[in-house]
SEFIZA-3560 file (N, C-alpha, C; in Angstrom, 3 decimals):
REM SEFIZA-3560
<numar><xx>-90.788</xx><yy>187.128</yy><zz>77.282</zz><atom>N</atom></numar>
<numar><xx>-89.869</xx><yy>187.973</yy><zz>78.145</zz><atom>CA</atom></numar>
<numar><xx>-88.877</xx><yy>188.678</yy><zz>77.300</zz><atom>C</atom></numar>
<numar><xx>-88.544</xx><yy>189.876</yy><zz>77.585</zz><atom>N</atom></numar>
<numar><xx>-87.688</xx><yy>190.625</yy><zz>76.968</zz><atom>CA</atom></numar>
<numar><xx>-86.311</xx><yy>190.380</yy><zz>77.264</zz><atom>C</atom></numar>
<numar><xx>-85.304</xx><yy>190.282</yy><zz>76.123</zz><atom>N</atom></numar>
<numar><xx>-84.038</xx><yy>189.975</yy><zz>76.316</zz><atom>CA</atom></numar>
<numar><xx>-83.290</xx><yy>191.239</yy><zz>76.738</zz><atom>C</atom></numar>
<numar><xx>-82.428</xx><yy>191.088</yy><zz>77.795</zz><atom>N</atom></numar>
<numar><xx>-81.720</xx><yy>192.263</yy><zz>78.233</zz><atom>CA</atom></numar>
<numar><xx>-80.507</xx><yy>192.491</yy><zz>77.211</zz><atom>C</atom></numar>
<numar><xx>-80.559</xx><yy>193.609</yy><zz>76.578</zz><atom>N</atom></numar>
<numar><xx>-79.444</xx><yy>194.013</yy><zz>75.685</zz><atom>CA</atom></numar>
<numar><xx>-78.091</xx><yy>194.316</yy><zz>76.492</zz><atom>C</atom></numar>
<numar><xx>-76.997</xx><yy>194.206</yy><zz>75.709</zz><atom>N</atom></numar>
<numar><xx>-75.743</xx><yy>194.558</yy><zz>76.171</zz><atom>CA</atom></numar>
<numar><xx>-75.650</xx><yy>196.005</yy><zz>75.970</zz><atom>C</atom></numar>
<numar><xx>-75.074</xx><yy>196.796</yy><zz>77.018</zz><atom>N</atom></numar>
<numar><xx>-74.991</xx><yy>198.224</yy><zz>76.884</zz><atom>CA</atom></numar>
<numar><xx>-73.546</xx><yy>198.568</yy><zz>77.305</zz><atom>C</atom></numar>
<numar><xx>-73.373</xx><yy>199.960</yy><zz>77.134</zz><atom>N</atom></numar>
<numar><xx>-71.845</xx><yy>200.309</yy><zz>77.707</zz><atom>CA</atom></numar>
<numar><xx>-72.363</xx><yy>201.304</yy><zz>78.671</zz><atom>C</atom></numar>
<numar><xx>-71.593</xx><yy>201.281</yy><zz>79.902</zz><atom>N</atom></numar>
<numar><xx>-71.675</xx><yy>202.141</yy><zz>81.046</zz><atom>CA</atom></numar>
<numar><xx>-70.305</xx><yy>202.746</yy><zz>81.272</zz><atom>C</atom></numar>
<numar><xx>-70.170</xx><yy>204.057</yy><zz>81.241</zz><atom>N</atom></numar>
<numar><xx>-68.975</xx><yy>204.652</yy><zz>81.632</zz><atom>CA</atom></numar>
<numar><xx>-69.278</xx><yy>205.274</yy><zz>83.127</zz><atom>C</atom></numar>
<numar><xx>-68.272</xx><yy>205.020</yy><zz>84.003</zz><atom>N</atom></numar>
<numar><xx>-68.545</xx><yy>205.538</yy><zz>85.376</zz><atom>CA</atom></numar>
<numar><xx>-67.233</xx><yy>206.192</yy><zz>85.805</zz><atom>C</atom></numar>
<numar><xx>-67.396</xx><yy>207.418</yy><zz>86.296</zz><atom>N</atom></numar>
<numar><xx>-66.334</xx><yy>208.053</yy><zz>86.918</zz><atom>CA</atom></numar>
<numar><xx>-66.612</xx><yy>208.491</yy><zz>88.409</zz><atom>C</atom></numar>
<numar><xx>-65.882</xx><yy>207.980</yy><zz>89.201</zz><atom>N</atom></numar>
<numar><xx>-66.067</xx><yy>208.168</yy><zz>90.677</zz><atom>CA</atom></numar>
<numar><xx>-65.018</xx><yy>209.190</yy><zz>91.268</zz><atom>C</atom></numar>
<numar><xx>-65.466</xx><yy>210.174</yy><zz>91.695</zz><atom>N</atom></numar>
<numar><xx>-64.544</xx><yy>211.202</yy><zz>92.379</zz><atom>CA</atom></numar>
<numar><xx>-64.577</xx><yy>211.279</yy><zz>93.893</zz><atom>C</atom></numar>
<numar><xx>-63.706</xx><yy>210.495</yy><zz>94.547</zz><atom>N</atom></numar>
<numar><xx>-63.751</xx><yy>210.514</yy><zz>96.070</zz><atom>CA</atom></numar>
<numar><xx>-63.456</xx><yy>211.942</yy><zz>96.505</zz><atom>C</atom></numar>
<numar><xx>-63.980</xx><yy>212.266</yy><zz>97.750</zz><atom>N</atom></numar>
<numar><xx>-63.633</xx><yy>213.489</yy><zz>98.592</zz><atom>CA</atom></numar>
<numar><xx>-63.182</xx><yy>213.017</yy><zz>99.752</zz><atom>C</atom></numar>
<numar><xx>-61.812</xx><yy>213.360</yy><zz>100.121</zz><atom>N</atom></numar>
<numar><xx>-61.316</xx><yy>213.059</yy><zz>101.403</zz><atom>CA</atom></numar>
<numar><xx>-60.335</xx><yy>214.113</yy><zz>101.785</zz><atom>C</atom></numar>
<numar><xx>-60.224</xx><yy>214.428</yy><zz>102.989</zz><atom>N</atom></numar>
<numar><xx>-59.310</xx><yy>215.542</yy><zz>103.351</zz><atom>CA</atom></numar>
<numar><xx>-57.905</xx><yy>214.835</yy><zz>103.845</zz><atom>C</atom></numar>
<numar><xx>-57.878</xx><yy>213.482</yy><zz>104.068</zz><atom>N</atom></numar>
<numar><xx>-56.693</xx><yy>212.894</yy><zz>104.421</zz><atom>CA</atom></numar>
<numar><xx>-56.142</xx><yy>211.740</yy><zz>103.594</zz><atom>C</atom></numar>
<numar><xx>-57.141</xx><yy>211.199</yy><zz>102.747</zz><atom>N</atom></numar>
<numar><xx>-56.534</xx><yy>209.992</yy><zz>101.998</zz><atom>CA</atom></numar>
<numar><xx>-56.341</xx><yy>210.509</yy><zz>100.516</zz><atom>C</atom></numar>
<numar><xx>-55.374</xx><yy>209.624</yy><zz>99.891</zz><atom>N</atom></numar>
<numar><xx>-54.937</xx><yy>209.731</yy><zz>98.608</zz><atom>CA</atom></numar>
<numar><xx>-56.118</xx><yy>209.482</yy><zz>97.566</zz><atom>C</atom></numar>
<numar><xx>-56.571</xx><yy>210.360</yy><zz>96.738</zz><atom>N</atom></numar>
<numar><xx>-57.649</xx><yy>210.143</yy><zz>95.759</zz><atom>CA</atom></numar>
<numar><xx>-57.429</xx><yy>209.005</yy><zz>94.860</zz><atom>C</atom></numar>
<numar><xx>-56.200</xx><yy>208.841</yy><zz>94.346</zz><atom>N</atom></numar>
<numar><xx>-56.138</xx><yy>207.647</yy><zz>93.350</zz><atom>CA</atom></numar>
<numar><xx>-56.072</xx><yy>206.458</yy><zz>94.118</zz><atom>C</atom></numar>
<numar><xx>-55.726</xx><yy>206.319</yy><zz>95.275</zz><atom>N</atom></numar>
<numar><xx>-55.928</xx><yy>205.002</yy><zz>96.080</zz><atom>CA</atom></numar>
<numar><xx>-57.219</xx><yy>204.661</yy><zz>96.256</zz><atom>C</atom></numar>
<numar><xx>-58.198</xx><yy>205.686</yy><zz>96.574</zz><atom>N</atom></numar>
<numar><xx>-59.582</xx><yy>205.513</yy><zz>96.709</zz><atom>CA</atom></numar>
<numar><xx>-60.157</xx><yy>205.006</yy><zz>95.326</zz><atom>C</atom></numar>
<numar><xx>-59.778</xx><yy>205.678</yy><zz>94.207</zz><atom>N</atom></numar>
<numar><xx>-60.381</xx><yy>205.427</yy><zz>92.920</zz><atom>CA</atom></numar>
<numar><xx>-59.918</xx><yy>203.933</yy><zz>92.660</zz><atom>C</atom></numar>
<numar><xx>-58.809</xx><yy>203.498</yy><zz>93.016</zz><atom>N</atom></numar>
<numar><xx>-58.210</xx><yy>202.144</yy><zz>92.778</zz><atom>CA</atom></numar>
<numar><xx>-59.174</xx><yy>201.009</yy><zz>93.383</zz><atom>C</atom></numar>
<numar><xx>-59.887</xx><yy>201.480</yy><zz>94.582</zz><atom>N</atom></numar>
<numar><xx>-60.767</xx><yy>200.498</yy><zz>95.262</zz><atom>CA</atom></numar>
<numar><xx>-61.998</xx><yy>200.252</yy><zz>94.281</zz><atom>C</atom></numar>
<numar><xx>-62.505</xx><yy>201.300</yy><zz>93.755</zz><atom>N</atom></numar>
<numar><xx>-63.557</xx><yy>201.159</yy><zz>92.754</zz><atom>CA</atom></numar>
<numar><xx>-63.221</xx><yy>200.238</yy><zz>91.482</zz><atom>C</atom></numar>
<numar><xx>-62.070</xx><yy>200.574</yy><zz>91.023</zz><atom>N</atom></numar>
<numar><xx>-61.401</xx><yy>199.670</yy><zz>89.785</zz><atom>CA</atom></numar>
<numar><xx>-61.331</xx><yy>198.284</yy><zz>90.275</zz><atom>C</atom></numar>
<numar><xx>-60.926</xx><yy>198.100</yy><zz>91.446</zz><atom>N</atom></numar>
<numar><xx>-60.662</xx><yy>196.655</yy><zz>91.916</zz><atom>CA</atom></numar>
<numar><xx>-62.108</xx><yy>195.903</yy><zz>91.914</zz><atom>C</atom></numar>
<numar><xx>-63.235</xx><yy>196.641</yy><zz>92.233</zz><atom>N</atom></numar>
<numar><xx>-64.475</xx><yy>195.886</yy><zz>92.264</zz><atom>CA</atom></numar>
<numar><xx>-64.816</xx><yy>195.628</yy><zz>90.850</zz><atom>C</atom></numar>
<numar><xx>-64.621</xx><yy>196.517</yy><zz>89.860</zz><atom>N</atom></numar>
<numar><xx>-64.902</xx><yy>196.303</yy><zz>88.479</zz><atom>CA</atom></numar>
<numar><xx>-64.124</xx><yy>195.237</yy><zz>87.958</zz><atom>C</atom></numar>
<numar><xx>-62.766</xx><yy>195.204</yy><zz>88.145</zz><atom>N</atom></numar>
<numar><xx>-62.022</xx><yy>194.118</yy><zz>87.669</zz><atom>CA</atom></numar>
<numar><xx>-62.420</xx><yy>192.673</yy><zz>88.200</zz><atom>C</atom></numar>
<numar><xx>-62.860</xx><yy>192.646</yy><zz>89.479</zz><atom>N</atom></numar>
<numar><xx>-63.156</xx><yy>191.360</yy><zz>90.131</zz><atom>CA</atom></numar>
<numar><xx>-64.502</xx><yy>190.830</yy><zz>89.675</zz><atom>C</atom></numar>
<numar><xx>-65.539</xx><yy>191.787</yy><zz>89.036</zz><atom>N</atom></numar>
<numar><xx>-66.620</xx><yy>191.507</yy><zz>88.467</zz><atom>CA</atom></numar>
<numar><xx>-66.566</xx><yy>190.597</yy><zz>87.340</zz><atom>C</atom></numar>
<numar><xx>-65.463</xx><yy>190.614</yy><zz>86.696</zz><atom>N</atom></numar>
<numar><xx>-65.419</xx><yy>189.745</yy><zz>85.476</zz><atom>CA</atom></numar>
<numar><xx>-66.020</xx><yy>190.330</yy><zz>84.289</zz><atom>C</atom></numar>
<numar><xx>-66.642</xx><yy>191.463</yy><zz>84.182</zz><atom>N</atom></numar>
<numar><xx>-67.165</xx><yy>191.998</yy><zz>83.008</zz><atom>CA</atom></numar>
<numar><xx>-66.095</xx><yy>192.569</yy><zz>82.146</zz><atom>C</atom></numar>
<numar><xx>-66.506</xx><yy>192.791</yy><zz>80.903</zz><atom>N</atom></numar>
<numar><xx>-65.441</xx><yy>193.465</yy><zz>79.956</zz><atom>CA</atom></numar>
<numar><xx>-65.478</xx><yy>194.961</yy><zz>80.236</zz><atom>C</atom></numar>
<numar><xx>-64.296</xx><yy>195.545</yy><zz>80.414</zz><atom>N</atom></numar>
<numar><xx>-64.108</xx><yy>196.856</yy><zz>80.747</zz><atom>CA</atom></numar>
<numar><xx>-62.677</xx><yy>197.366</yy><zz>80.278</zz><atom>C</atom></numar>
<numar><xx>-62.748</xx><yy>198.811</yy><zz>80.072</zz><atom>N</atom></numar>
<numar><xx>-61.588</xx><yy>199.547</yy><zz>79.825</zz><atom>CA</atom></numar>
<numar><xx>-61.439</xx><yy>200.614</yy><zz>80.731</zz><atom>C</atom></numar>
<numar><xx>-60.116</xx><yy>200.697</yy><zz>81.446</zz><atom>N</atom></numar>
<numar><xx>-59.951</xx><yy>201.787</yy><zz>82.248</zz><atom>CA</atom></numar>
<numar><xx>-59.198</xx><yy>202.995</yy><zz>81.552</zz><atom>C</atom></numar>
<numar><xx>-59.702</xx><yy>204.128</yy><zz>81.640</zz><atom>N</atom></numar>
<numar><xx>-58.997</xx><yy>205.235</yy><zz>81.018</zz><atom>CA</atom></numar>
<numar><xx>-58.740</xx><yy>206.191</yy><zz>82.032</zz><atom>C</atom></numar>
<numar><xx>-57.909</xx><yy>207.353</yy><zz>81.671</zz><atom>N</atom></numar>
<numar><xx>-57.650</xx><yy>208.397</yy><zz>82.735</zz><atom>CA</atom></numar>
<numar><xx>-58.841</xx><yy>209.081</yy><zz>83.412</zz><atom>C</atom></numar>
<numar><xx>-59.947</xx><yy>209.046</yy><zz>82.711</zz><atom>N</atom></numar>
<numar><xx>-61.117</xx><yy>209.741</yy><zz>83.160</zz><atom>CA</atom></numar>
<numar><xx>-62.254</xx><yy>209.030</yy><zz>83.646</zz><atom>C</atom></numar>
<numar><xx>-62.361</xx><yy>207.822</yy><zz>83.132</zz><atom>N</atom></numar>
<numar><xx>-63.640</xx><yy>206.938</yy><zz>83.588</zz><atom>CA</atom></numar>
<numar><xx>-63.157</xx><yy>205.470</yy><zz>83.108</zz><atom>C</atom></numar>
<numar><xx>-64.079</xx><yy>204.609</yy><zz>83.659</zz><atom>N</atom></numar>
<numar><xx>-64.004</xx><yy>203.253</yy><zz>83.258</zz><atom>CA</atom></numar>
<numar><xx>-65.217</xx><yy>202.803</yy><zz>82.567</zz><atom>C</atom></numar>
<numar><xx>-65.079</xx><yy>202.173</yy><zz>81.524</zz><atom>N</atom></numar>
<numar><xx>-66.296</xx><yy>201.882</yy><zz>80.683</zz><atom>CA</atom></numar>
<numar><xx>-66.386</xx><yy>200.342</yy><zz>80.675</zz><atom>C</atom></numar>
<numar><xx>-67.674</xx><yy>199.813</yy><zz>81.124</zz><atom>N</atom></numar>
<numar><xx>-68.001</xx><yy>198.474</yy><zz>81.135</zz><atom>CA</atom></numar>
<numar><xx>-68.981</xx><yy>198.112</yy><zz>80.148</zz><atom>C</atom></numar>
<numar><xx>-68.905</xx><yy>196.712</yy><zz>79.916</zz><atom>N</atom></numar>
<numar><xx>-69.915</xx><yy>196.107</yy><zz>78.828</zz><atom>CA</atom></numar>
<numar><xx>-70.629</xx><yy>195.081</yy><zz>79.518</zz><atom>C</atom></numar>
<numar><xx>-72.107</xx><yy>195.102</yy><zz>79.486</zz><atom>N</atom></numar>
<numar><xx>-72.848</xx><yy>194.086</yy><zz>80.086</zz><atom>CA</atom></numar>
<numar><xx>-74.353</xx><yy>194.587</yy><zz>80.060</zz><atom>C</atom></numar>
<numar><xx>-75.165</xx><yy>193.880</yy><zz>80.844</zz><atom>N</atom></numar>
<numar><xx>-76.572</xx><yy>194.397</yy><zz>80.955</zz><atom>CA</atom></numar>
<numar><xx>-76.566</xx><yy>195.506</yy><zz>81.834</zz><atom>C</atom></numar>
<numar><xx>-77.616</xx><yy>196.263</yy><zz>81.655</zz><atom>N</atom></numar>
<numar><xx>-77.798</xx><yy>197.468</yy><zz>82.533</zz><atom>CA</atom></numar>
<numar><xx>-77.840</xx><yy>197.087</yy><zz>84.024</zz><atom>C</atom></numar>
<numar><xx>-78.731</xx><yy>196.048</yy><zz>84.248</zz><atom>N</atom></numar>
<numar><xx>-78.928</xx><yy>195.547</yy><zz>85.591</zz><atom>CA</atom></numar>
<numar><xx>-77.619</xx><yy>195.204</yy><zz>86.258</zz><atom>C</atom></numar>
<numar><xx>-76.839</xx><yy>194.401</yy><zz>85.586</zz><atom>N</atom></numar>
<numar><xx>-75.520</xx><yy>193.867</yy><zz>85.922</zz><atom>CA</atom></numar>
<numar><xx>-74.585</xx><yy>195.025</yy><zz>86.284</zz><atom>C</atom></numar>
<numar><xx>-74.468</xx><yy>196.041</yy><zz>85.349</zz><atom>N</atom></numar>
<numar><xx>-73.570</xx><yy>197.024</yy><zz>85.314</zz><atom>CA</atom></numar>
<numar><xx>-73.864</xx><yy>198.040</yy><zz>86.549</zz><atom>C</atom></numar>
<numar><xx>-75.193</xx><yy>198.278</yy><zz>86.742</zz><atom>N</atom></numar>
<numar><xx>-75.594</xx><yy>199.350</yy><zz>87.777</zz><atom>CA</atom></numar>
<numar><xx>-75.271</xx><yy>198.581</yy><zz>89.180</zz><atom>C</atom></numar>
<numar><xx>-75.386</xx><yy>197.292</yy><zz>89.331</zz><atom>N</atom></numar>
<numar><xx>-75.030</xx><yy>196.574</yy><zz>90.472</zz><atom>CA</atom></numar>
<numar><xx>-73.593</xx><yy>196.715</yy><zz>90.775</zz><atom>C</atom></numar>
<numar><xx>-72.779</xx><yy>196.519</yy><zz>89.831</zz><atom>N</atom></numar>
<numar><xx>-71.271</xx><yy>196.699</yy><zz>89.962</zz><atom>CA</atom></numar>
<numar><xx>-70.988</xx><yy>198.106</yy><zz>90.325</zz><atom>C</atom></numar>
<numar><xx>-71.633</xx><yy>198.910</yy><zz>89.615</zz><atom>N</atom></numar>
<numar><xx>-71.271</xx><yy>200.420</yy><zz>89.861</zz><atom>CA</atom></numar>
<numar><xx>-71.561</xx><yy>200.874</yy><zz>91.244</zz><atom>C</atom></numar>
<numar><xx>-72.793</xx><yy>200.326</yy><zz>91.841</zz><atom>N</atom></numar>
<numar><xx>-73.175</xx><yy>200.535</yy><zz>93.178</zz><atom>CA</atom></numar>
<numar><xx>-72.219</xx><yy>200.004</yy><zz>94.183</zz><atom>C</atom></numar>
<numar><xx>-71.603</xx><yy>198.821</yy><zz>93.832</zz><atom>N</atom></numar>
<numar><xx>-70.535</xx><yy>198.112</yy><zz>94.805</zz><atom>CA</atom></numar>
<numar><xx>-69.320</xx><yy>198.954</yy><zz>94.637</zz><atom>C</atom></numar>
<numar><xx>-68.944</xx><yy>199.509</yy><zz>93.425</zz><atom>N</atom></numar>
<numar><xx>-67.773</xx><yy>200.282</yy><zz>93.230</zz><atom>CA</atom></numar>
<numar><xx>-67.799</xx><yy>201.455</yy><zz>94.257</zz><atom>C</atom></numar>
<numar><xx>-68.875</xx><yy>202.291</yy><zz>94.144</zz><atom>N</atom></numar>
<numar><xx>-68.899</xx><yy>203.337</yy><zz>94.857</zz><atom>CA</atom></numar>
<numar><xx>-68.930</xx><yy>203.102</yy><zz>96.352</zz><atom>C</atom></numar>
<numar><xx>-69.653</xx><yy>202.014</yy><zz>96.842</zz><atom>N</atom></numar>
<numar><xx>-69.414</xx><yy>201.697</yy><zz>98.229</zz><atom>CA</atom></numar>
<numar><xx>-68.167</xx><yy>201.225</yy><zz>98.686</zz><atom>C</atom></numar>
<numar><xx>-67.408</xx><yy>200.664</yy><zz>97.762</zz><atom>N</atom></numar>
<numar><xx>-65.942</xx><yy>200.403</yy><zz>98.123</zz><atom>CA</atom></numar>
<numar><xx>-65.214</xx><yy>201.608</yy><zz>98.486</zz><atom>C</atom></numar>
<numar><xx>-65.384</xx><yy>202.620</yy><zz>97.699</zz><atom>N</atom></numar>
<numar><xx>-64.709</xx><yy>203.892</yy><zz>97.886</zz><atom>CA</atom></numar>
<numar><xx>-65.031</xx><yy>204.495</yy><zz>99.246</zz><atom>C</atom></numar>
<numar><xx>-66.493</xx><yy>204.384</yy><zz>99.613</zz><atom>N</atom></numar>
<numar><xx>-66.902</xx><yy>204.870</yy><zz>100.941</zz><atom>CA</atom></numar>
<numar><xx>-66.280</xx><yy>203.972</yy><zz>102.088</zz><atom>C</atom></numar>
<numar><xx>-66.328</xx><yy>202.790</yy><zz>101.777</zz><atom>N</atom></numar>
<numar><xx>-65.827</xx><yy>201.754</yy><zz>102.858</zz><atom>CA</atom></numar>
<numar><xx>-64.426</xx><yy>202.069</yy><zz>103.142</zz><atom>C</atom></numar>
<numar><xx>-63.534</xx><yy>202.508</yy><zz>101.954</zz><atom>N</atom></numar>
<numar><xx>-62.149</xx><yy>202.731</yy><zz>102.201</zz><atom>CA</atom></numar>
<numar><xx>-61.743</xx><yy>204.052</yy><zz>102.928</zz><atom>C</atom></numar>
<numar><xx>-62.872</xx><yy>204.782</yy><zz>103.193</zz><atom>N</atom></numar>
<numar><xx>-62.545</xx><yy>206.029</yy><zz>103.989</zz><atom>CA</atom></numar>
<numar><xx>-62.952</xx><yy>207.332</yy><zz>103.441</zz><atom>C</atom></numar>
<numar><xx>-63.471</xx><yy>207.368</yy><zz>102.161</zz><atom>N</atom></numar>
<numar><xx>-63.767</xx><yy>208.639</yy><zz>101.517</zz><atom>CA</atom></numar>
<numar><xx>-64.940</xx><yy>209.166</yy><zz>102.325</zz><atom>C</atom></numar>
<numar><xx>-65.049</xx><yy>210.488</yy><zz>102.557</zz><atom>N</atom></numar>
<numar><xx>-66.166</xx><yy>211.098</yy><zz>103.260</zz><atom>CA</atom></numar>
<numar><xx>-67.387</xx><yy>211.164</yy><zz>102.389</zz><atom>C</atom></numar>
<numar><xx>-67.028</xx><yy>211.247</yy><zz>101.013</zz><atom>N</atom></numar>
<numar><xx>-68.191</xx><yy>211.376</yy><zz>100.067</zz><atom>CA</atom></numar>
<numar><xx>-67.622</xx><yy>211.076</yy><zz>98.752</zz><atom>C</atom></numar>
<numar><xx>-68.673</xx><yy>210.762</yy><zz>97.815</zz><atom>N</atom></numar>
<numar><xx>-68.096</xx><yy>210.448</yy><zz>96.471</zz><atom>CA</atom></numar>
<numar><xx>-69.069</xx><yy>211.217</yy><zz>95.502</zz><atom>C</atom></numar>
<numar><xx>-68.533</xx><yy>211.726</yy><zz>94.396</zz><atom>N</atom></numar>
<numar><xx>-69.320</xx><yy>212.159</yy><zz>93.303</zz><atom>CA</atom></numar>
<numar><xx>-69.146</xx><yy>211.071</yy><zz>92.267</zz><atom>C</atom></numar>
<numar><xx>-70.367</xx><yy>210.624</yy><zz>91.620</zz><atom>N</atom></numar>
<numar><xx>-70.482</xx><yy>209.510</yy><zz>90.809</zz><atom>CA</atom></numar>
<numar><xx>-71.042</xx><yy>210.120</yy><zz>89.421</zz><atom>C</atom></numar>
<numar><xx>-70.392</xx><yy>209.864</yy><zz>88.237</zz><atom>N</atom></numar>
<numar><xx>-71.031</xx><yy>210.250</yy><zz>87.014</zz><atom>CA</atom></numar>
<numar><xx>-71.025</xx><yy>209.124</yy><zz>86.080</zz><atom>C</atom></numar>
<numar><xx>-72.270</xx><yy>208.886</yy><zz>85.625</zz><atom>N</atom></numar>
<numar><xx>-72.719</xx><yy>207.748</yy><zz>84.763</zz><atom>CA</atom></numar>
<numar><xx>-72.823</xx><yy>208.371</yy><zz>83.338</zz><atom>C</atom></numar>
<numar><xx>-72.405</xx><yy>207.485</yy><zz>82.405</zz><atom>N</atom></numar>
<numar><xx>-72.731</xx><yy>207.654</yy><zz>80.804</zz><atom>CA</atom></numar>
<numar><xx>-73.099</xx><yy>206.297</yy><zz>80.454</zz><atom>C</atom></numar>
<numar><xx>-74.339</xx><yy>206.320</yy><zz>79.809</zz><atom>N</atom></numar>
<numar><xx>-74.896</xx><yy>204.936</yy><zz>79.295</zz><atom>CA</atom></numar>
<numar><xx>-75.093</xx><yy>205.128</yy><zz>77.767</zz><atom>C</atom></numar>
<numar><xx>-74.795</xx><yy>204.093</yy><zz>77.044</zz><atom>N</atom></numar>
<numar><xx>-75.136</xx><yy>203.940</yy><zz>75.630</zz><atom>CA</atom></numar>
<numar><xx>-76.043</xx><yy>202.756</yy><zz>75.440</zz><atom>C</atom></numar>
<numar><xx>-77.312</xx><yy>202.934</yy><zz>75.184</zz><atom>N</atom></numar>
<numar><xx>-78.376</xx><yy>201.951</yy><zz>75.165</zz><atom>CA</atom></numar>
<numar><xx>-79.034</xx><yy>201.918</yy><zz>73.848</zz><atom>C</atom></numar>
<numar><xx>-79.209</xx><yy>200.658</yy><zz>73.216</zz><atom>N</atom></numar>
<numar><xx>-80.059</xx><yy>200.689</yy><zz>72.156</zz><atom>CA</atom></numar>
<numar><xx>-81.368</xx><yy>200.003</yy><zz>72.369</zz><atom>C</atom></numar>
<numar><xx>-82.331</xx><yy>200.358</yy><zz>71.542</zz><atom>N</atom></numar>
<numar><xx>-83.663</xx><yy>199.869</yy><zz>71.815</zz><atom>CA</atom></numar>
<numar><xx>-83.692</xx><yy>198.167</yy><zz>71.597</zz><atom>C</atom></numar>
<numar><xx>-83.076</xx><yy>197.698</yy><zz>70.495</zz><atom>N</atom></numar>
<numar><xx>-83.392</xx><yy>196.285</yy><zz>70.232</zz><atom>CA</atom></numar>
<numar><xx>-81.986</xx><yy>195.675</yy><zz>69.716</zz><atom>C</atom></numar>
<numar><xx>-80.895</xx><yy>196.198</yy><zz>70.000</zz><atom>N</atom></numar>
<numar><xx>-79.620</xx><yy>195.596</yy><zz>69.637</zz><atom>CA</atom></numar>
<numar><xx>-78.581</xx><yy>195.943</yy><zz>70.695</zz><atom>C</atom></numar>
<numar><xx>-77.594</xx><yy>195.121</yy><zz>70.710</zz><atom>N</atom></numar>
<numar><xx>-76.494</xx><yy>195.261</yy><zz>71.734</zz><atom>CA</atom></numar>
<numar><xx>-75.626</xx><yy>196.416</yy><zz>71.397</zz><atom>C</atom></numar>
<numar><xx>-74.860</xx><yy>197.075</yy><zz>72.245</zz><atom>N</atom></numar>
<numar><xx>-73.910</xx><yy>198.055</yy><zz>72.137</zz><atom>CA</atom></numar>
<numar><xx>-72.522</xx><yy>197.391</yy><zz>72.650</zz><atom>C</atom></numar>
<numar><xx>-71.619</xx><yy>197.411</yy><zz>71.854</zz><atom>N</atom></numar>
<numar><xx>-70.287</xx><yy>196.728</yy><zz>72.190</zz><atom>CA</atom></numar>
<numar><xx>-69.154</xx><yy>197.908</yy><zz>72.135</zz><atom>C</atom></numar>
<numar><xx>-68.141</xx><yy>197.802</yy><zz>72.911</zz><atom>N</atom></numar>
<numar><xx>-67.056</xx><yy>198.697</yy><zz>73.121</zz><atom>CA</atom></numar>
<numar><xx>-66.237</xx><yy>198.340</yy><zz>71.626</zz><atom>C</atom></numar>
<numar><xx>-66.148</xx><yy>197.154</yy><zz>71.257</zz><atom>N</atom></numar>
<numar><xx>-65.371</xx><yy>196.740</yy><zz>70.068</zz><atom>CA</atom></numar>
<numar><xx>-65.999</xx><yy>197.519</yy><zz>68.953</zz><atom>C</atom></numar>
<numar><xx>-67.270</xx><yy>197.779</yy><zz>68.578</zz><atom>N</atom></numar>
<numar><xx>-67.705</xx><yy>198.424</yy><zz>67.299</zz><atom>CA</atom></numar>
<numar><xx>-67.115</xx><yy>199.881</yy><zz>67.466</zz><atom>C</atom></numar>
<numar><xx>-66.871</xx><yy>200.391</yy><zz>68.618</zz><atom>N</atom></numar>
<numar><xx>-66.299</xx><yy>201.704</yy><zz>68.725</zz><atom>CA</atom></numar>
<numar><xx>-64.761</xx><yy>201.787</yy><zz>68.709</zz><atom>C</atom></numar>
<numar><xx>-64.049</xx><yy>200.896</yy><zz>69.281</zz><atom>N</atom></numar>
<numar><xx>-62.555</xx><yy>201.068</yy><zz>69.363</zz><atom>CA</atom></numar>
<numar><xx>-61.796</xx><yy>199.984</yy><zz>68.697</zz><atom>C</atom></numar>
<numar><xx>-62.415</xx><yy>198.956</yy><zz>68.208</zz><atom>N</atom></numar>
<numar><xx>-61.541</xx><yy>197.790</yy><zz>67.525</zz><atom>CA</atom></numar>
<numar><xx>-60.689</xx><yy>198.303</yy><zz>66.510</zz><atom>C</atom></numar>
<numar><xx>-61.156</xx><yy>199.299</yy><zz>65.682</zz><atom>N</atom></numar>
<numar><xx>-60.379</xx><yy>199.855</yy><zz>64.517</zz><atom>CA</atom></numar>
<numar><xx>-59.249</xx><yy>200.516</yy><zz>64.985</zz><atom>C</atom></numar>
<numar><xx>-59.031</xx><yy>200.951</yy><zz>66.196</zz><atom>N</atom></numar>
<numar><xx>-57.742</xx><yy>201.594</yy><zz>66.702</zz><atom>CA</atom></numar>
<numar><xx>-56.873</xx><yy>200.659</yy><zz>67.284</zz><atom>C</atom></numar>
<numar><xx>-57.312</xx><yy>199.446</yy><zz>67.540</zz><atom>N</atom></numar>
<numar><xx>-56.293</xx><yy>198.380</yy><zz>68.016</zz><atom>CA</atom></numar>
<numar><xx>-55.438</xx><yy>197.809</yy><zz>67.057</zz><atom>C</atom></numar>
<numar><xx>-54.157</xx><yy>197.514</yy><zz>67.488</zz><atom>N</atom></numar>
<numar><xx>-53.181</xx><yy>197.156</yy><zz>66.475</zz><atom>CA</atom></numar>
<numar><xx>-52.961</xx><yy>195.588</yy><zz>66.748</zz><atom>C</atom></numar>
//
């Protein structure tokens, strides 16, 4: 059986609503990610998560559904994935050198 490698998944959810605050809707998606327990970093443009692809895609789908459930008429969802064939990808290897 193949071991599921750890990957990075960046997700940007852009809600569309004529009446609701965009940031409040995005916050609903971030809440789902925070409650999932996976390692993540929230940035001004996207949230990056670390875990298996299957796990992260499930969380991403729940996050976009939370925005729709909160009243968005539609959402634009942008994914970026960093996957290696036989080795884990971690956020730490990319950003730890910048942490004080």
